[in-house]
Structure formats: structure tokens, C-alpha cells
N, C-alpha and C positions, 0 to 999 in steps of 0.2 A: 618495487613493483605497484605498477599502478594498474589496477582493471577498469576498462571504460564502466560508470554506472550503466549506461544501455545497454550492458552483457549481463546486467545480475538480475534477475525478474522479481523484484522483491517490491512489493506494491500492492496497495488494498484491490479486494473487488467486493463487488455491494450486491449483497442478496436482497432483491428489491420485493419478493416475496414476504420478506420481515421488515423490510424498510419500515419506517413510522413516519419519514421525514422530516424528522426535527431537528436535520442538520446541525446536530451535534458536531458529529466530524467535519463539518465545514466550520465552523466557529472554532475548534480547538488546537486543528493541526496548524501550527507554525513554520510549516513547510509548503502551504500553499498548494500542496497536492489533489485537494479538491474543489468545485465549481459547484454552482448551481443551473439545471435548466428546467424548461419548460412553465406553462400557464401553473402548473400545481406542481411549485417546488421540489424539485428531488436532486441529491446529490450525484455527483457523476467522479468518477475518478480522472479529472483534467489533466494532472501533470505528473504522471506514474514516475516518473524519475525523478523525481524533486522527492519521491519519501526518502525518509533516514531507513537503509539498510539496517535490519534488525529491529526497528520500531513497530510497535502493536499499542500503542498509547490512545486512537482512535477506536481501535478494536475493543478494547478495556472500557473505555466511556462509551460506546455504544449501548443504549437501553434495550435494546429489543436484538441484538446480536448480530446485526446483520452486513458487518464488515469481515472477510477472512484473508488471510493470509496464506504462502503456504507456511509448511511446518518447517522447524528448525532443521529437523534433522535432512531436510527437502535442499533448504538455505545453506548449511553445512556442506552437504556433496557438490552443488555447484559451485562453491566459492573457492575446494579443494580443486574442482576440476580449470573452473578456471585462474586459479596462481599457477597452477601445472601448464598451463597454457601461456601465458604472459611472463613465467621465469626463464622460460629459454632465451 
């Protein structure tokens, strides 16, 4: 049973009020999820569906706690629903 990655809403969101534009997330993500934009460079979520489901390494490395993910409970609920959908 393969769930299309685009159906799983697991990717980071950036709180720009907290973001200090250090670009740690861009530098450390091995999946190329982030990009950089603007004259005063800031990170953006460029490739959200490249994010490994369940990974939160960037959020843990962010010095200003500016990166958020859905809760583990939300992820489990969504995956249960999708497994039912694709097991038919």
C-alpha cells in the first residue's frame, strides 16, 4: 500500500516573526525542502513534499524555534485515514 507523498500534509511552516534569518534550516536539510528568497535573504519552504514524513530535524536545530510541524497526533490520524483510503 503506497500513499502518494502529496497526500500527506507533513512539511514545515516558518514563523517569520520568530525567524532570525540564520538559514540554518536551509543549510542542514538534506532533502532540499528549503530555498532562499529576497534581498535580505530569508528561508522559504520551496519543496514541501520532499520533506521526510516524521522528520523534524530542522525544527530542532532552529535557534529561534521558528519552524513548526503538525503534531504527531495529527500525523497519526491523517496516516490512519489515508491507509484506509488506499487499502481499498
